[in-house]
N, C-alpha and C positions, 0 to 999 in steps of 0.2 A: 260862522262864516266870515264875519267882519274882521275878526282877529286873524284868521288865516290869510285874508286878503292883505292885511297890513304887514304881516310877516313876509308874504310873497313880494310885496313892494320893496321892503328893506333889503331882501336878498338880491333882488333884481339890480340894485345899484352896483353890485360887484361885477356883473357880466353884461355884455352887450346884447342888444336886440337880436343881432345876427346869430349869436351863440345860442340863445334860447330857441330861436326858430329852427336852427340846425339840430339841436338836441331833440326837440319835439318831433320833427320829421323822421329823424333816424330811429327814435324809439318806437314811433308808430309803424315804421317799416318793419322793424324786427318783430313787433308783436303781430302785425297782420300777416306777415310771412308764416309765423309759427301757427297761428290759428287756422290759416288756410291749409297749411300742410297737414295739420292734425285732422281737418275735415277730409282731406284726400286719403288719409290713412284709415280713419275710422269708418267713414260713411261710404267711401267709394272703393277702398281697397287698392288704390293705385300706388300707394307707398307701403313698403313692408320692411321687416327687420327692426332694428333698434331705432328708437326715436326719443330724444331727450329735449324737451322744450325749455326755452329761456324766458318764458312769460313771467313777469314780475321782477326780473333781474336787469332790465334794460338800462337802468341808470348807470350801472357799472360800465357797460360798453360805451355809452355816450360820454361819460366823464373821462374815461381813459383816452378816448380818441382826441378830445380837445386838449388834453394835457401832454400829448406826445407828438412826434413828427412822423411823416410817412416812412422815413428810413428806419424807425424803431421797429423792433421785431415783437410779434405776439405769438405765444404758444399756450395751448390750453388742453383740457381733457375732453371728455365725450359730449359735454353740453356746450357745443361749439357754434351753433348756427348764428346766434346773435353777435358774437365777437367777430366771426368771419365776415358777416355783412357789414359790420361797423368798420372793419379794417379795409374794406373795399373789394372783397371777393364778389364777383358778379352775382346778383340775385338770381339771374337766369341759371347760372351754373350751379348755384346752391339747390334750387328746386330740382334741376335735372339730376343732381347727385342723389337726392332723396328718391327719385324715380328709378335710379339705377341706370340712367341713360349715358351713352358715350360722351355726351357734351357736358357731363358733370365735372366739377373741379377736380375730382379724383378719377375721372374717366368712367364713372359709374361703378367703380370697384370698392369704394370705401364706405359709401352710405353715410348715414347721419353722424356717426362718431368720428369720421376721418376727413372732414373738409380740409382743403389745402389751397394755398394761394401764394406761391413763392414770389410772384411778380409784385405782390403788395405786402410782402414780408409777414405773411400769416403761415405759421409752420405747424398747423394742426391744432385740434382734432386728434386725440389719442385715447384709445379704448382701455388701455391698462391703467388702473387707478394709480395715480402718482408718478407714472413713468415720465410724464412731461416735465417734472420738476428737475430731474437730472439733465434731460435734454435741453431744457431752458438755460440751465447754468452753462452747458456746453456751448450753446449759441452765444452766450455772453462772453465766454472765454475766447471764442473765435473773433468777436468784435474787439475785444481787448488786444488780442494778438495782432490784429490788423491795424491797431492804433486809430480806430474810428472813435467817434464820440456817440455812437448809437447805443441805445439802451434796450434791454429785453424785458418785456412784461410777461411774467410766467404765472398763469392762472391755474388754480386748483380748488377743489371743493373741500368742505370740512372733513369729509371721510378720508380724503387723501392725506390729511394732516397726521393720520395714524401710521403712515407708511414709513419704514426705515429709511428709504431713500431721501426723505425730506431732511432728516437729521444729518446724514452723510453730506448732502448737498449744501446745507446751511453752513456746515463747518468749513468746507472748501471755498464756498463763495465768500465767506468772511476772511479766510486766510489769504485768498488771492484778490480780495477787494473787487469782485466781479461787478460789472455794470448791469445789474439785474434787480427788478422789483418783483418780489414774490407777492402775489395777490390771492388771498384765500377768500373765495366767494362762499361765505358761510350762510347757507340757506336752511340751517338748523337740523337737517335730517339725514344727510348722506343718502343712502338708499331709502331706508325707512326707520332708522334708529336715531334718536336724538343725540346731540352732543353730550348731554348730561348722562346718558347711559353708557357711553363709550370711553369717557376720559375724565380724569380728576382735574384736568386743566380745561376749564370751561371757556376761558378767554384765550382763543387760539393765538392771538398776537403775542402772548406771553411766552410762547415757545421760543421766540427769538432771544429771550433773556439768556438762555444757556450758551449762546454764541456771541453775546454782546452786540447783537445786530439791532439797529434802530427799528422800531416797530410802532404801530398805532392801530387803533380800532376806528372804523369809519362807518358812517351811516350810508349803507349801500343802496338805500332807496332814494338818495338825493344825488343827482348829477353834479350839483354844485360841490358837495362835500367830497365826492369822488375826485372831481377835477382838482380841487385844491390839494388833497393829500397826495395824489399821484404827481402833481407838479413838483411838490417838495421832494418826493422820493427820486424822481427822474433827474432833478437838478443835482442832487447829491451824487447820483450815479455818474452823471456826465462830468462832474468835477473830481472824479476818481475817489469818491468817498465810500464806494462799495454798495452792497445790497441793503434793501429795506424789506420788511414784512408788513403788509397791510391786510388787516382782517376786515373785509367788507361785510357788514351785517345786512343780509338781504333775505329774500323769501321767494320761493317758487310757488306759483299759484297752482300749477299742475303737479301730478305725481312725479316720482323719481323718473319714470319712463312712461311711455304711453299705455303700458299694460298695468300700471300701478293705480289702484283705486284710492290710495292715500288714507286708509281707514285709521292710521296711527295718529292722526291729528284731528282736532275738533273743527266743526264748521265755524264756531265762534272765533277760533284762532285765525282761520283763513280770512274771515271777514274783517277782523281787526287789522290785518296786514293790508288788505285791499283798501282800507281807509287811507293808507299811506302810499297809494299807488304812485309810482314815479312819474308816469305820463300825466296823470291828473294834476300832480303838484306843479309840473312844468307849465301845463296849460293854464292853471290858475295864475301863475306868475305872469305869463304872457298877456292874458286878458286884463288882469288888474293893473298892469303897467302900461297898457295901451300899445304893446308891441305888435298886436295884430287884432283884427276884428273877427267876428264870427264868420262872415263870408270868406275871409282870407284863410281861416283855419279849415273851413270846408274845402277850399281849393287844395290845400295841402293834403287833406285826407283823401280827396279824389285822386290826386297825383300818386299817392302811396298805393291806393287800391288798383290803379292802372298798372303800376310797376309789378305788383304781386300777380295780377291777372295775366300779364304778359309772361311772367316766369312760368306760370302753369301751362300756358299755351306753348311756350318754348319747350318745356319738358315733355309734354304729351306728343309734340310733333317731332321730337328728336329721336334718332335711331338707337337701338339697343347696341351694346358693344359687340363687335364682331367676334366670332369664335376664336379667331387667331390671337385675341387679346388675353386669353385665359392664362397663359404661362409668361406673359410679359410683366415687367415691373415687380418681379418677385426677387430675382437675384441680379446683382450687378454683373455686367458682362466681364469675363475674365481678362479681356484685353483693354478694358477701360483704364486710361492712365490716371494715376493719383496725382492731382495737381493742387498745390497750395499757392494761392495768389495773394 
């Protein structure tokens, strides 16, 4: 423990007290949201359908937020709750979406896999494996076309790295020098099959070599490491240096989805990763560096608990979508003008 404390102190010299406290509160909010939602699903049956928890991967969301600007765009796959909350999608609307209520961020029509927040530049939430990779590059092309210096962070899992669209997109992204950072959240198992059983390329970041794309592997259990790697990649993109692939080595504590018992991995492996818990690492740094006292941490935890409790109350008191909504938001109206601004 003494050695861990010393390491935590040395790392803390790189980042401010405010950054660490922000990371801690954000990661706690994501985790408590997920654990509460899981309880509402399993124990009370108030949430149904698909549900993919982000528990264990919170450091990626935290580090990416502090390394980017609000104007930058995020897009991800179906494990989207944590990134949506980090980007600023209302916690109330996130819980309401899980409940299928009209006040959800996708009007109760999308559910777990399709969170959305255009006002905070969060573009999903996509249920088709790998589909967001091409869309993410398209968003980056739009920003380039508008001559903005905004950057797109495009997240996908290790399973999506097997999709053909990744290779097609990487080729064009490099050819056009698109301002996009591709982030593979490698949590080892895709649905339930390990990377080792599905690919001869175990280190996913090496896929970028075929396109001469800058790439790196990152400790995805460390908010500090995530922040630093994303900062470098975003700087390159803003300066018209093109895309980067970052492989974030992380781990999900829960199964692939809520119905997955995760019998394909050992309890020992799970416990080994929990020893690297990103929230515990941040808390250790905060306490050992004197950034906050135990009572102050308790206050943060209570504030987070209140936010999550309020989101449950909001969702349960919100109305169901009206029947008239069934056929809305499916097709674009034929008279809708096509505008390029």
